[in-house]
C-alpha positions in Angstrom: -5.3 7.3 -7.4 -5.6 3.4 -7.0 -2.5 1.4 -7.1 -1.5 -0.8 -10.1 -1.5 -4.5 -9.3 1.6 -4.7 -11.2 3.6 -2.7 -8.4 2.3 -4.5 -5.6 3.3 -7.9 -7.2 6.8 -6.0 -7.9 7.0 -5.5 -4.2 5.9 -8.8 -3.2 8.3 -10.3 -5.5 11.1 -8.1 -3.7 10.6 -10.1 -0.7 12.4 -13.3 0.0 13.2 -15.8 2.9 11.0 -14.4 5.6 7.6 -16.8 5.2 4.7 -16.7 3.1 3.9 -13.6 1.7 0.7 -12.4 0.0 -1.4 -9.3 -1.0 -5.2 -8.6 -1.0 -7.0 -5.9 -2.5 -9.0 -3.9 0.0 -11.2 -0.7 -1.0 -8.9 0.0 -4.2 -5.6 -0.7 -2.4 -3.7 -3.9 -1.4 -2.5 -5.2 2.1 0.7 -7.3 2.2 0.6 -10.2 4.4 3.2 -12.1 5.6 2.5 -15.5 7.7 -0.8 -14.3 8.0 0.1 -10.9 9.8 -0.7 -7.6 7.7 2.7 -5.8 7.6 2.2 -3.2 4.9 -0.2 -1.3 2.7 0.4 -0.1 -0.7 -1.9 2.8 -1.5 -1.4 5.2 -4.5 1.7 3.4 -5.8 3.5 3.8 -2.6 4.7 1.2 -0.2 3.6 1.7 3.7 5.2 -0.3 6.7 3.4 -1.1 10.0 5.4 0.8 12.7 7.5 -1.4 15.1 10.3 -0.8 17.2 12.4 -3.0 15.6 11.7 -1.7 12.2 12.3 2.1 13.4 15.6 0.9 14.8 16.5 -0.6 11.3 15.5 1.9 9.1 16.8 4.6 11.2 15.5 7.8 10.5 11.9 6.6 9.0 9.4 8.8 7.4 6.2 8.3 9.1 2.8 9.4 7.5 -0.7 7.7 7.2 -1.4 5.6 4.2 -4.5 7.0 3.5 -6.6 9.7 5.2 -7.6 8.9 8.8 -5.2 5.9 9.1 -2.6 5.7 11.6 1.0 6.7 10.9 2.8 4.1 8.8 6.8 4.0 7.6 6.8 5.2 4.2 9.3 3.3 2.1 10.3 5.1 -1.2 13.8 5.1 -2.1 14.6 1.2 -1.0 11.8 -0.6 -2.8 14.3 -2.0 -5.3 16.5 -3.0 -2.4 15.4 -6.9 -1.9 17.6 -7.8 0.7 16.9 -4.6 3.0 13.0 -4.9 2.4 13.1 -8.4 3.1 14.9 -7.7 6.3 12.3 -5.1 7.2 9.4 -7.2 6.6 11.3 -10.1 8.7 11.7 -7.9 11.7 8.0 -6.4 11.2 6.1 -9.7 11.0 8.1 -10.7 14.4 7.0 -8.1 16.2 3.9 -8.1 15.1 0.9 -10.0 17.2 -0.5 -13.0 15.9 -4.1 -12.1 14.0 -7.1 -12.8 16.0 -9.3 -15.5 14.6 -13.0 -14.9 14.8 -14.9 -17.4 15.9 -18.3 -18.4 14.3 -21.6 -17.6 16.0 -23.6 -20.7 16.7 -27.1 -20.8 15.8 -29.4 -21.5 18.6 -31.4 -24.2 17.8 -35.4 -23.9 18.5 -36.7 -26.3 20.9 
């Protein structure tokens, strides 16, 4: 079952005061970005946050499960998606702990001499 775009838009609208929050469709599902970092996935209309130590401490007893078959476990957020302040704090904590995205360098073409 693919995720409804309206559900992703709802999730992103819940997140405020954490920086630039965007989403991108990937393989029929969605990645949620905060300041250029992938912080969450939305798969099958479920919201998964990348696990961090700070996120684990903030959530408390977090349910960890893969967002899709073969994925690493993530925090499944199901009962607090409507709590704007709570979700925003969790995204802020997660974004702060995740490393900066590595930029891919473009390969230079060899010139024929």
